[in-house]
C-alpha positions as CSV (number, residue, x, y, z in Angstrom):
1,M,157.6,21.5,-16.4
2,F,160.6,19.9,-14.7
3,S,160.8,16.2,-14.7
4,L,162.3,14.1,-11.9
5,K,165.4,13.5,-14.0
6,R,166.1,17.3,-14.2
7,Y,165.7,17.6,-10.4
8,M,168.1,14.7,-10.0
9,E,170.7,16.3,-12.3
10,I,170.4,19.7,-10.6
11,G,170.6,18.0,-7.1
12,I,173.6,15.9,-8.0
13,G,175.5,18.9,-9.5
14,L,174.8,21.1,-6.5
15,A,175.7,18.3,-4.1
16,V,179.0,17.6,-5.7
17,F,179.8,21.3,-5.7
18,G,178.9,21.4,-2.0
19,L,181.1,18.5,-1.3
20,T,183.9,20.2,-3.2
21,M,183.5,23.3,-1.1
22,A,183.7,21.0,2.0
23,T,187.4,20.6,1.1
24,N,187.8,23.9,2.9
25,A,187.8,21.8,6.1
26,L,191.0,20.0,5.1
27,P,194.3,21.2,6.6
28,Y,195.6,24.4,5.2
29,R,198.2,22.8,3.0
30,W,195.5,21.0,1.0
31,N,192.9,23.8,1.4
32,F,195.2,26.1,-0.6
33,K,196.1,23.4,-3.2
34,L,192.5,22.5,-3.9
35,E,191.4,26.1,-4.6
36,E,191.8,25.6,-8.4
37,I,189.8,22.4,-8.2
38,R,187.0,24.2,-6.4
39,L,187.0,27.0,-9.1
40,L,186.9,24.4,-11.9
41,Q,184.1,22.5,-10.2
42,F,182.1,25.7,-9.8
43,A,182.5,26.4,-13.5
44,A,181.4,22.8,-14.3
45,T,178.4,23.1,-12.1
46,M,177.3,26.3,-13.7
47,A,177.7,24.7,-17.1
48,L,175.7,21.7,-16.0
49,L,172.9,23.9,-14.6
50,F,172.8,25.8,-18.0
51,G,172.7,22.5,-19.8
52,V,169.8,21.2,-17.7
53,L,167.8,24.4,-17.6
54,K,168.4,26.2,-20.9
55,A,170.3,24.1,-23.5
56,H,168.6,22.4,-26.3
57,S,168.2,18.7,-25.8
58,Q,170.6,18.0,-28.6
59,H,173.4,19.7,-26.7
60,K,172.5,18.7,-23.2
61,D,174.8,15.6,-23.2
62,K,177.9,17.8,-24.0
63,F,177.3,19.8,-20.8
64,Q,176.9,16.5,-18.8
65,I,180.1,15.1,-20.2
66,F,182.0,18.3,-19.4
67,W,180.7,18.1,-15.8
68,M,181.7,14.4,-15.5
69,I,185.2,15.1,-16.7
70,V,185.7,17.9,-14.3
71,T,184.2,15.9,-11.5
72,S,186.6,13.0,-12.3
73,I,189.5,15.5,-11.9
74,T,188.0,16.5,-8.6
75,L,187.8,12.9,-7.5
76,I,191.4,12.2,-8.4
77,A,192.6,15.3,-6.6
78,L,190.7,14.3,-3.5
79,L,192.1,10.8,-3.6
80,Y,195.6,12.2,-4.0
81,A,195.1,14.7,-1.2
82,G,194.1,11.8,1.2
83,L,197.1,9.8,0.1
84,Q,199.4,12.7,0.7
85,E,197.9,13.2,4.2
86,V,198.7,9.6,5.1
87,V,202.2,9.4,3.5
88,K,203.7,12.8,4.2
89,H,201.9,14.1,7.3
90,Y,200.7,10.9,9.0
91,S,197.2,12.5,9.5
92,L,194.5,9.9,9.5
93,L,191.9,12.6,10.2
94,G,192.8,14.6,7.0
95,S,193.0,11.5,4.9
96,T,189.7,10.2,6.2
97,L,188.0,13.5,5.5
98,A,189.4,13.7,1.9
99,W,188.6,10.0,1.1
100,S,185.1,10.3,2.5
101,I,184.4,13.3,0.4
102,A,185.9,11.4,-2.6
103,L,183.7,8.4,-1.9
104,L,180.5,10.6,-1.9
105,V,181.7,12.4,-5.1
106,G,182.4,9.1,-6.8
107,G,179.0,7.7,-5.9
108,L,177.3,10.8,-7.3
109,L,179.5,10.7,-10.4
110,N,178.4,7.1,-11.0
111,I,174.7,8.0,-10.7
112,M,175.2,10.8,-13.2
113,Y,177.2,8.6,-15.6
114,N,174.4,6.0,-15.6
115,H,171.9,8.7,-16.3
116,Y,174.1,10.1,-19.1
117,V,174.3,6.6,-20.7
118,E,170.5,6.2,-20.4
119,T,169.9,9.6,-22.0
120,T,172.3,9.1,-24.9
121,I,171.0,5.6,-25.6
122,E,167.4,6.9,-25.7
123,A,168.5,9.7,-28.0
124,A,170.4,7.3,-30.3
125,E,167.4,5.0,-30.5
126,S,165.0,7.8,-31.3
127,S,167.3,9.3,-34.0
128,T,167.6,5.8,-35.5
129,E,163.8,5.5,-35.5
130,I,163.5,8.9,-37.2
131,L,166.1,7.9,-39.8
132,Q,164.3,4.6,-40.5
133,T,160.9,6.3,-41.0
134,H,162.3,9.0,-43.3
135,Q,164.4,7.0,-45.6
136,P,163.4,7.3,-49.3
137,P,162.2,4.1,-51.0
138,T,164.8,2.2,-52.8
139,L,164.6,1.1,-56.4
140,S,164.4,-2.5,-57.0
141,A,166.3,-3.9,-60.0
142,K,163.7,-5.9,-62.0
143,G,165.6,-5.7,-65.2
144,P,168.1,-3.6,-67.0
145,I,167.1,0.1,-67.2
146,N,168.3,0.5,-70.8
147,S,166.8,-2.6,-72.5
148,F,167.9,-1.5,-76.0
149,V,171.6,-1.9,-75.0
150,Y,171.1,-5.6,-74.0
151,G,168.6,-6.6,-76.5
């Protein structure tokens, strides 16, 4: 069965992809330039969905970190697009649109990062517990092993 955390990961991944697709509403000069970012975000979203739905729990965090890296690139591209709209084209509407999308993407990225940290800490604690329970007993040195050498 799906847990609430899985639904959250899927929802955040699809929401960020939807917000990235909303960059089509930006003026043509940025709509064209952000096409590669949209393709990259699509690939990252598909990887995240695979990681959530099919990947082994040991590899799930790798898919999440890939998604977070690509989403960070998307966030930087959106911030830069808004900055360019203000500086070069004096368009407050274009910059407001780009920055509002970036703000939403950044918030969702923060939620996913906190979830990633929580997941990896739980995995590290459980693997430490497993290692501690399966350690072989150690030998205690009560005396020399070869007593004929010392005696």
